[in-house]
C-alpha positions in Angstrom: -17.9 -5.8 -35.2 -14.1 -5.1 -36.8 -12.4 -2.8 -34.1 -11.8 0.5 -35.2 -8.1 1.4 -36.2 -6.4 3.8 -34.2 -6.6 7.5 -36.2 -3.3 8.5 -37.5 -2.8 11.6 -39.7 0.9 12.3 -41.4 0.8 16.6 -40.7 2.8 18.4 -43.5 5.7 18.6 -42.6 6.9 21.8 -40.3 9.6 24.4 -41.5 13.0 22.6 -40.3 14.2 25.0 -37.6 10.9 24.2 -36.0 11.5 20.1 -36.2 15.0 20.1 -35.4 14.2 22.1 -32.1 11.0 19.6 -31.6 13.7 17.0 -31.4 16.5 18.5 -29.3 13.1 19.4 -27.0 12.3 16.2 -26.6 15.4 14.1 -26.9 17.0 16.1 -24.0 13.5 14.7 -21.9 14.1 11.3 -22.6 17.9 11.4 -22.3 17.1 12.9 -18.9 14.6 10.4 -18.0 15.5 8.7 -14.7 14.8 4.5 -13.8 13.4 5.5 -11.0 9.0 6.0 -12.1 8.1 8.5 -9.5 11.1 11.2 -10.2 10.6 9.5 -14.1 7.1 11.6 -14.2 8.5 14.5 -12.9 11.1 15.0 -15.8 8.8 12.8 -18.9 6.2 16.2 -19.4 6.9 15.1 -23.3 5.6 11.5 -22.8 2.1 10.2 -22.4 2.1 9.0 -19.5 1.1 5.7 -19.9 4.1 5.6 -22.2 6.5 6.9 -19.9 5.8 3.2 -17.6 7.8 1.1 -20.7 10.7 0.7 -20.3 13.9 2.1 -22.8 15.9 -0.3 -24.2 19.3 -1.0 -23.1 22.1 0.5 -25.1 23.2 -2.2 -26.6 19.5 -2.9 -28.1 19.7 1.0 -28.8 22.8 1.2 -30.6 21.6 -1.7 -32.7 18.0 0.4 -33.2 20.7 3.3 -34.1 22.5 1.4 -36.7 19.7 0.2 -38.7 17.9 3.6 -38.7 21.5 5.2 -39.7 21.5 1.9 -42.8 18.1 1.3 -44.1 16.5 4.9 -43.0 13.2 5.1 -39.9 10.4 2.8 -41.1 8.1 3.6 -38.8 7.8 7.6 -37.8 7.8 8.8 -33.8 3.7 9.3 -33.2 2.8 12.2 -31.4 -0.8 13.3 -29.7 -2.4 16.3 -30.1 -0.6 18.4 -27.7 2.7 17.3 -28.9 3.4 14.3 -26.3 4.8 10.6 -27.6 2.8 8.4 -27.6 4.8 5.9 -29.8 8.9 5.9 -30.7 10.7 7.1 -27.9 13.5 4.6 -28.2 12.9 5.3 -32.1 13.7 9.1 -31.2 16.8 8.4 -29.4 18.1 6.0 -31.8 18.1 9.1 -34.5 19.7 10.9 -32.5 22.6 8.4 -32.0 22.4 7.7 -35.8 22.1 11.7 -36.3 19.3 11.1 -38.9 16.7 14.0 -38.7 13.2 12.0 -37.1 9.5 12.0 -39.1 7.0 12.3 -37.5 2.8 11.4 -37.3 0.4 12.5 -35.2 -2.4 10.2 -33.7 -6.1 12.1 -33.6 -8.6 9.5 -31.8 -9.7 9.6 -28.8 -8.2 7.5 -26.6 -4.1 7.9 -26.6 -4.2 5.5 -23.3 -5.3 2.5 -25.5 -3.5 3.4 -28.7 -0.1 3.2 -26.6 -1.2 0.3 -25.4 -2.0 -1.5 -28.6 0.9 -0.5 -30.3 3.7 -2.0 -27.8 2.2 -5.3 -27.3 5.0 -7.2 -29.6 8.3 -5.1 -28.1 10.6 -7.8 -27.7 12.1 -5.7 -24.4 9.0 -5.7 -22.6 7.7 -9.8 -20.8 4.0 -9.9 -20.2 4.4 -9.7 -16.5 5.6 -6.2 -17.1 2.7 -5.4 -19.8 0.1 -6.9 -17.2 1.8 -4.5 -14.9 2.2 -1.6 -17.5 -1.8 -2.0 -18.1 -2.9 -2.0 -14.6 -0.7 0.9 -13.7 -2.2 2.9 -17.1 -6.0 1.5 -15.6 -4.9 3.3 -11.9 -4.3 6.7 -13.3 -7.0 7.1 -15.2 -9.3 5.8 -12.7 -7.2 8.3 -10.2 -8.4 11.1 -13.1 -12.1 9.2 -12.5 -12.5 8.3 -15.6 -12.1 4.8 -17.5 -9.2 4.2 -20.1 -11.3 4.7 -23.0 -14.0 3.9 -21.6 -12.9 0.0 -21.2 -13.5 -2.9 -19.6 -10.9 -4.8 -17.6 -10.9 -7.3 -20.6 -10.5 -5.3 -23.5 -8.2 -3.5 -22.2 -6.5 -7.3 -21.6 -7.7 -7.5 -25.0 -5.6 -4.8 -26.2 -3.1 -5.1 -25.0 -2.5 -9.0 -25.3 -1.9 -10.4 -22.2 -4.4 -12.0 -19.9 -7.0 -11.1 -17.2 -5.5 -13.3 -14.7 -2.2 -11.4 -15.2 -3.9 -8.1 -15.2 -5.0 -9.1 -11.9 -1.9 -10.0 -10.8 -0.9 -6.8 -11.2 -3.7 -4.9 -9.7 -3.2 -7.2 -6.9 0.9 -6.2 -6.6 -0.4 -2.2 -7.4 -3.1 -2.6 -3.8 -0.6 -4.7 -1.5 3.2 -4.2 -2.8 3.5 -1.3 -4.5 6.4 -0.2 -4.1 7.3 -3.7 -6.1 5.6 -2.4 -9.0 8.1 -0.2 -10.2 10.9 -3.7 -10.0 8.6 -5.8 -12.4 8.1 -3.1 -14.8 11.9 -2.9 -14.7 12.0 -6.3 -15.2 14.1 -6.5 -12.3 10.9 -8.9 -10.4 9.1 -11.4 -11.9 4.8 -10.4 -11.6 5.2 -14.2 -10.4 7.2 -12.9 -7.1 5.3 -9.6 -6.7 2.3 -10.9 -6.9 3.1 -13.6 -3.9 4.6 -10.7 -1.5 0.9 -9.0 -2.4 -0.9 -12.1 -1.7 1.1 -12.8 2.2 0.8 -8.6 2.5 -2.7 -9.3 1.9 -3.3 -12.0 4.4 -1.9 -9.6 6.9 -3.9 -6.7 6.1 -6.7 -8.8 6.5 -5.8 -10.5 10.1 -4.7 -7.5 11.0 -8.0 -5.8 10.9 -9.6 -9.0 12.4 -7.7 -8.3 15.2 -8.6 -4.9 15.7 -11.8 -5.6 15.5 -11.7 -7.9 18.2 -9.5 -5.7 19.7 -12.4 -3.2 19.5 -14.7 -5.4 21.2 -12.4 -6.2 24.6 -10.5 -2.9 24.4 -11.9 0.2 22.7 -8.9 2.6 24.1 -6.6 0.5 22.9 -8.2 0.4 19.3 -9.1 3.7 19.2 -5.1 4.0 19.8 -4.4 1.9 16.9 -6.9 3.4 14.6 -4.8 7.0 15.1 -1.5 5.9 14.4 0.2 5.7 18.2 0.1 2.0 18.8 0.9 -0.6 15.9 -2.1 -3.9 16.5 0.9 -6.1 17.8 2.3 -2.9 20.6 -1.4 -3.0 21.5 -2.2 -6.4 22.2 0.9 -6.7 23.8 -0.3 -4.2 26.7 -3.4 -5.3 27.0 -1.8 -8.8 27.9 0.4 -6.7 30.4 -2.6 -4.6 31.7 -4.4 -8.7 32.4 -1.3 -9.9 34.0 -1.4 -7.1 36.3 -4.9 -7.1 36.9 -4.8 -10.6 37.6 -2.1 -10.3 40.1 -3.3 -7.7 41.8 -6.8 -10.2 42.0 -3.9 -12.8 43.4 -3.2 -10.0 46.6 -6.6 -9.3 47.0 -7.8 -12.7 47.5 -4.9 -13.6 49.5 -6.0 -10.7 52.1 -9.5 -10.9 52.8 -9.2 -14.8 53.0 -7.2 -14.1 55.5 -8.6 -11.3 56.9 -12.2 -11.9 57.2 -12.1 -16.0 58.1 -10.7 -15.3 61.5 -12.7 -11.8 62.3 -15.9 -14.6 61.8 -14.0 -17.0 63.7 -13.6 -14.6 67.2 -18.4 -13.5 66.5 -19.1 -13.9 69.9 -16.5 -15.1 71.8 -14.6 -13.5 74.8 -11.7 -12.0 71.7 -12.8 -8.8 72.4 -12.9 -8.3 76.0 -9.1 -9.9 76.2 -7.6 -7.1 74.0 -4.5 -5.5 76.0 -2.9 -2.5 74.1 0.0 -3.0 75.3 0.5 -6.1 74.0 -0.4 -5.2 70.2 2.8 -5.1 67.8 3.5 -1.9 66.7 2.1 0.2 64.6 -1.3 -2.7 64.2 -3.1 -1.0 67.1 -6.4 -1.9 67.4 -8.4 1.5 68.1 -12.2 2.8 67.6 -11.3 4.5 64.4 -9.6 1.0 63.1 -13.1 -0.7 64.4 -15.3 2.2 62.2 -12.9 1.4 59.7 -13.0 -1.5 59.3 -17.0 -1.4 59.9 -17.6 0.6 56.8 -15.1 -2.3 55.0 -17.6 -5.1 55.9 -20.6 -3.2 54.8 -18.6 -1.7 51.5 -17.7 -6.0 50.9 -21.5 -6.8 51.8 -22.5 -4.9 49.0 -19.8 -5.8 46.5 -20.9 -9.7 46.9 -24.5 -8.7 46.5 -23.9 -7.0 43.5 -21.5 -9.6 42.0 -24.2 -12.0 43.1 -21.5 -14.3 45.1 -22.2 -17.1 48.2 
């Protein structure tokens, strides 16, 4: 089936004062456009969100375009959507301003502005395949955030429209999920998509490892796992605390074992002997005299020890 061509309508020329006002309003938004994506979204109310993703020409390229327009005129009009936002031609509009040429406009009246923007910009010489893939993935994320698909297209349809492979869009999507801070660098061309993708892969592997460690921690120490989930501890900090607890527990068990092994065998050896009858309070070391209260506590301790040995099924 033949693909439906984008619907463009050339409207009746607006009154001169309205066209000049529109040009100044749009060029003001473009001239104020920062390089940072976050700030850009706050200042480009006259740009379609997908259009805003495409990087602007550098000063040399822009001047060259302005010179060409001054000499030969504007070959392609600036394309707006029905809301007056730029879909294609933000660089041409800036070049017209530099050249002192009144731009012409046309209106896209189709129902898929995002698709039109990608198609119109797929052959731009100042945008690499990696940049275009990232722009396409980000445009797709915009549409998903709005809970609607970009013209109800599949990823494969998007790749065909943008002129980049499904695999490259997949790489860009990976960067958006696992290294989103690098997306702008890819779009601006200061970092290649392959490099950003490698970082995203490492981040994903680390995240999956952290998830596995958290699941193991939850099975061994649910309270520590809860503290990690609440952001009170990092997973590394939780494991360090658990290790410290285990080492302290081992130390206490060594001390207790040593004490019991020293006291109980000696007590068992005097069973049935005359040791009790030979006890002399005057010869007892300071603070270690044997009294009826001490004997009662010792008897209680022996009963408790016997109960624990029974519960643990120790010999």
